[in-house]
One Martini backbone bead per residue (centre of mass of N, CA, C, O) as a GRO file, in nm:
protein
   73
    1MET     BB    1  10.315   9.547  10.745
    2LYS     BB    2  10.132   9.769  10.532
    3ARG     BB    3  10.140  10.083  10.347
    4TYR     BB    4   9.877  10.273  10.173
    5ASP     BB    5   9.857  10.544   9.945
    6LEU     BB    6   9.527  10.670   9.813
    7ARG     BB    7   9.497  10.986   9.770
    8HIS     BB    8   9.547  11.011   9.451
    9LEU     BB    9   9.243  10.875   9.397
   10HIS     BB   10   9.053  10.979   9.592
   11ASP     BB   11   8.730  10.836   9.541
   12ALA     BB   12   8.885  10.589   9.355
   13PHE     BB   13   8.997  10.330   9.566
   14ASP     BB   14   8.854  10.050   9.569
   15THR     BB   15   8.999   9.875   9.357
   16ARG     BB   16   9.285   9.897   9.481
   17MET     BB   17   9.217   9.782   9.757
   18ILE     BB   18   9.136   9.500   9.657
   19GLU     BB   19   9.396   9.425   9.514
   20ILE     BB   20   9.572   9.432   9.765
   21MET     BB   21   9.415   9.220   9.932
   22GLU     BB   22   9.445   8.984   9.725
   23GLU     BB   23   9.775   8.993   9.746
   24ALA     BB   24   9.770   8.924  10.025
   25GLN     BB   25   9.841   8.760  10.293
   26GLY     BB   26   9.746   8.560  10.524
   27GLY     BB   27   9.717   8.777  10.810
   28GLU     BB   28   9.764   9.041  10.696
   29VAL     BB   29   9.845   9.384  10.755
   30ILE     BB   30   9.667   9.679  10.645
   31ILE     BB   31   9.729  10.021  10.547
   32PHE     BB   32   9.501  10.287  10.477
   33LEU     BB   33   9.512  10.592  10.280
   34PHE     BB   34   9.249  10.845  10.255
   35GLU     BB   35   9.010  11.041  10.136
   36ILE     BB   36   8.698  11.169  10.267
   37GLY     BB   37   8.534  11.420  10.221
   38ASP     BB   38   8.192  11.322  10.299
   39PHE     BB   39   8.237  11.024  10.454
   40SER     BB   40   8.136  10.791  10.262
   41SER     BB   41   8.416  10.642  10.231
   42VAL     BB   42   8.425  10.518  10.509
   43GLN     BB   43   8.181  10.329  10.491
   44ARG     BB   44   8.255  10.196  10.223
   45SER     BB   45   8.519  10.062  10.320
   46ALA     BB   46   8.394   9.893  10.545
   47ASP     BB   47   8.191   9.738  10.370
   48LEU     BB   48   8.396   9.615  10.172
   49MET     BB   49   8.556   9.446  10.377
   50ARG     BB   50   8.318   9.280  10.479
   51GLU     BB   51   8.223   9.157  10.205
   52LYS     BB   52   8.524   9.017  10.162
   53GLY     BB   53   8.619   8.906  10.466
   54TYR     BB   54   8.751   9.126  10.627
   55TYR     BB   55   8.930   9.288  10.896
   56LEU     BB   56   8.841   9.559  11.085
   57LEU     BB   57   9.054   9.717  11.322
   58ASN     BB   58   9.064  10.026  11.208
   59SER     BB   59   8.925  10.374  11.233
   60LEU     BB   60   9.073  10.696  11.139
   61LYS     BB   61   9.160  11.014  11.176
   62PHE     BB   62   9.446  11.175  11.051
   63ASN     BB   63   9.315  11.443  10.946
   64GLU     BB   64   9.124  11.678  10.787
   65VAL     BB   65   9.127  11.477  10.492
   66ASP     BB   66   9.210  11.201  10.631
   67TRP     BB   67   9.209  10.837  10.629
   68THR     BB   68   9.233  10.537  10.839
   69ILE     BB   69   9.282  10.187  10.776
   70VAL     BB   70   9.273   9.861  10.935
   71VAL     BB   71   9.355   9.542  10.781
   72LYS     BB   72   9.267   9.192  10.782
   73LYS     BB   73   9.310   8.885  10.601
   0.00000   0.00000   0.00000
């Protein structure tokens, strides 16, 4: 299990998230931390994982401005 902090990318974390998932081993669990802004990024990240065939295991608010998702390849 690895954790990646994508908060420094603000709302443009999608490309990096996919790069990380493509590099991960099959069955590996990845934790992503990113800024939520207007909450559209939460749904966007869930949709992106589903489209790519990954399993979204958990999605939760980390603090007032950040969100965490847990994904299995």
